[in-house]
C-alpha positions in Angstrom: -0.3 0.0 0.0 2.5 2.3 1.2 4.3 1.6 -2.6 0.9 2.8 -4.1 0.9 6.0 -1.9 4.7 6.6 -2.6 4.1 6.3 -6.4 0.4 7.9 -6.9 1.1 11.0 -4.6 4.7 11.6 -6.2 3.6 11.7 -10.0 0.5 14.3 -9.4 3.5 16.3 -7.8 5.5 15.7 -11.4 2.5 16.4 -13.0 1.2 19.8 -11.3 4.6 21.2 -10.0 5.1 23.7 -12.6 8.0 26.0 -12.3 10.8 23.6 -11.4 10.8 22.5 -7.4 10.7 26.2 -6.1 7.5 26.1 -7.7 6.3 22.6 -6.0 7.7 23.3 -2.6 4.2 24.2 -1.5 2.5 20.8 -3.4 5.2 18.5 -1.7 4.7 20.3 2.0 0.7 19.8 1.6 1.6 16.4 0.8 3.8 14.7 2.8 2.1 16.3 6.2 -1.6 15.1 4.5 0.0 11.6 4.6 1.8 12.6 7.8 5.0 10.9 6.2 7.1 13.9 8.4 6.5 16.8 10.2 6.7 20.4 9.0 10.1 20.6 10.7 11.8 17.7 9.3 10.4 18.3 5.7 11.9 22.8 6.6 15.4 20.8 7.0 15.1 18.0 4.1 14.7 21.0 1.7 17.7 23.1 3.2 19.5 19.9 2.4 18.0 18.9 -0.9 18.8 23.2 -1.4 22.3 22.4 -0.9 22.9 18.6 -2.6 23.3 18.5 -6.0 20.4 17.2 -8.0 17.2 18.9 -8.6 15.4 19.6 -4.8 12.1 17.7 -5.8 13.8 14.4 -6.8 16.5 14.3 -3.3 12.9 15.1 -1.8 11.1 12.3 -3.2 14.4 10.2 -2.7 14.5 11.1 0.7 11.0 10.7 1.3 10.8 7.8 -0.3 13.5 6.3 1.8 11.6 7.0 4.9 9.1 5.5 4.3 9.8 2.5 2.3 13.2 2.1 2.0 15.3 1.6 -1.3 12.9 0.2 -3.6 10.2 3.6 -1.6 12.9 5.8 -3.1 13.1 4.3 -6.4 9.5 4.8 -6.9 9.2 8.1 -5.5 11.8 9.4 -7.7 10.7 7.8 -10.6 7.2 9.4 -10.3 8.5 12.8 -9.5 10.5 12.7 -12.8 8.1 10.9 -15.1 6.0 13.3 -16.0 8.5 15.9 -16.4 10.5 13.5 -19.1 7.3 12.5 -21.1 6.7 16.5 -21.3 9.7 17.4 -22.4 9.8 14.6 -25.0 6.5 16.3 -25.9 7.6 19.6 -25.5 10.9 19.7 -27.6 8.8 17.8 -30.2 6.4 20.7 -30.6 8.5 23.7 -29.7 10.0 22.2 -32.7 7.3 22.3 -35.0 5.1 25.0 -33.6 8.0 27.4 -32.2 7.1 30.5 -34.2 3.4 30.9 -33.3 2.3 33.7 -31.6 -0.5 32.1 -29.6 1.7 29.8 -28.1 4.6 32.2 -27.3 2.3 34.3 -25.6 1.4 31.4 -23.8 4.8 30.9 -22.5 5.1 34.5 -22.0 2.0 34.8 -19.7 3.5 31.6 -18.1 6.7 33.4 -17.1 5.1 36.3 -13.6 3.3 32.8 -12.6 6.1 30.8 -11.7 8.0 34.2 -10.8 5.0 34.8 -8.4 5.0 31.4 -6.6 8.6 30.8 -6.3 8.3 34.3 -4.3 5.6 33.2 -2.0 7.6 29.9 -1.0 10.6 31.8 -0.4 8.7 34.5 1.6 6.8 31.4 3.4 10.0 29.5 4.2 11.4 32.6 5.6 8.1 34.0 7.7 8.9 30.1 9.4 12.2 30.7 10.4 11.5 34.4 11.7 9.8 32.3 15.0 13.2 32.0 16.6 14.7 36.1 16.5 18.9 34.5 15.8 17.1 32.6 12.6 15.0 35.9 11.9 18.5 38.2 12.4 20.8 35.3 9.5 17.7 35.3 7.2 17.8 38.8 7.0 21.9 38.9 6.8 21.6 36.2 4.3 19.0 38.1 2.1 21.1 41.4 2.2 24.4 39.5 1.3 22.3 37.8 -1.3 20.9 41.3 -3.1 23.9 43.5 -2.3 26.4 41.3 -3.7 26.3 39.2 -6.8 27.8 35.4 -5.8 27.6 32.3 -6.7 25.3 29.4 -5.7 28.1 27.5 -3.7 30.0 30.4 -2.4 26.3 31.5 -0.5 25.9 28.0 0.6 29.5 27.9 2.0 28.6 31.4 4.3 25.2 30.3 5.3 26.5 27.2 6.8 29.2 29.1 8.0 26.3 31.3 9.6 24.5 29.1 10.9 27.3 26.8 12.9 28.6 30.8 14.2 25.1 31.5 15.3 24.0 27.7 17.0 27.6 27.5 18.4 26.7 30.6 20.1 23.1 30.9 21.2 
């Protein structure tokens, strides 16, 4: 039963996650909490870990959740389910764009999706930031990191290292 639940839940997530992982985080959160697979705090930690490790966030989260619920085979099914829709869509879309890419209606539809995805990503970022602001240290660290991110052009790797370093310092001092 758990295998079917993992596969169907992550297949739905894979089908409905327009805009990539950041757009899918609310859907993943709702699904994981509805099934009671992991707690909200653990999910927040796993989002941070998935962001800072190689690979797509959704794949990392699906693999982790599948593994915690049903071992290796659960991880395999959840991962397969979350990537399968994208794989099929990319195959179909690349063929369609090759053929109909110059169509003004298709181009207009694609341009209309960009602001929607940007809004979803912004909302997820704000939601995650607000969850951190329960703890004064975490709120301060979030503000400092946001300031660094907006003030300085910095590579994602350096930003992750700085974030980890600040996290260690903040938790050792407090």
